[in-house]
C-alpha positions as CSV (number, residue, x, y, z in Angstrom):
1,M,-13.3,-42.9,-9.4
2,L,-15.2,-43.3,-12.4
3,C,-17.1,-40.4,-13.9
4,D,-18.8,-39.7,-17.4
5,Q,-17.3,-36.3,-17.8
6,P,-13.7,-35.2,-18.6
7,L,-11.9,-33.4,-15.8
8,D,-11.7,-29.8,-16.6
9,N,-7.8,-28.8,-16.4
10,S,-8.3,-25.1,-17.3
11,V,-9.7,-24.5,-13.6
12,K,-6.9,-24.5,-11.2
13,K,-7.4,-23.7,-7.6
14,T,-4.0,-21.8,-6.2
15,T,-3.9,-21.3,-2.4
16,S,-1.4,-19.2,-1.3
17,V,-0.3,-19.6,2.5
18,N,1.6,-16.3,3.7
19,L,3.7,-17.9,6.6
20,E,4.3,-14.6,8.2
21,T,0.9,-13.8,9.1
22,R,0.6,-17.3,10.6
23,M,3.4,-17.0,12.7
24,P,2.9,-15.8,16.4
25,P,4.1,-12.3,17.3
26,I,7.5,-11.9,18.5
27,K,8.1,-10.9,22.0
28,F,10.2,-7.8,23.4
29,K,9.7,-8.7,27.2
30,P,8.3,-11.8,28.9
31,T,4.5,-11.6,29.5
32,E,3.6,-10.4,32.8
33,R,1.0,-11.3,35.0
34,L,-0.4,-8.6,37.1
35,Y,-2.5,-9.1,40.2
36,D,-4.6,-6.1,41.4
37,R,-5.2,-6.5,45.5
38,R,-8.4,-4.1,45.3
39,T,-10.4,-6.2,42.9
40,D,-8.7,-9.4,43.4
41,K,-8.4,-10.1,40.1
42,H,-5.6,-10.9,37.4
43,S,-4.5,-8.9,34.1
44,I,-2.1,-10.5,31.8
45,V,0.3,-8.0,29.9
46,H,1.9,-9.2,26.7
47,H,5.1,-7.1,25.6
48,Y,5.1,-7.4,21.7
49,M,8.0,-6.1,19.8
50,K,5.0,-4.4,17.3
51,A,3.3,-2.6,20.2
52,T,6.7,-1.3,21.7
53,A,7.7,2.6,21.1
54,K,10.3,3.4,18.5
55,K,12.3,5.0,21.8
56,D,12.4,1.8,23.6
57,L,13.6,-0.2,20.7
58,F,16.4,2.5,20.5
59,D,17.4,2.5,23.8
60,Y,17.8,-1.1,23.8
61,L,20.3,-0.9,20.8
62,N,22.1,1.4,22.7
63,S,22.2,-0.6,26.1
64,S,25.4,-2.4,26.9
65,N,23.5,-5.6,27.9
66,A,21.8,-6.2,24.3
67,T,22.2,-9.6,23.2
68,P,22.4,-10.4,19.7
69,K,19.4,-12.6,19.2
70,K,17.3,-9.7,20.5
71,T,19.2,-7.0,18.8
72,H,18.3,-8.7,15.6
73,K,14.7,-9.1,16.3
74,V,14.7,-5.1,17.2
75,L,16.4,-4.6,13.7
76,K,14.1,-6.9,11.8
77,E,11.1,-4.6,13.7
78,L,12.7,-1.4,12.7
79,Q,13.1,-2.3,8.9
80,R,9.3,-3.5,9.2
81,R,8.5,-0.2,10.3
82,R,10.6,1.1,7.5
83,I,12.8,2.9,10.0
84,K,16.7,3.4,9.0
85,V,19.2,2.8,11.8
86,T,22.8,4.7,11.1
87,W,25.5,3.4,13.4
88,T,27.6,6.2,14.6
């Protein structure tokens, strides 16, 4: 493309993409689809990690059937909430 004016290199456009905000939220349990017989309607309940109570997260860490993958997710969520975990 030809133009009469020189390109201005002093103005730089910077776009920063925060990948953390673009990722979907982490699930604690699978999504449930509930059915209400009275109203004949379905409702979807999502169990996201960020909406799970702290007590539930610690109960999962202390349970005997905690998988390493989900344990890591729980520890990351507690770190995001700035809660220190001490193992005894």
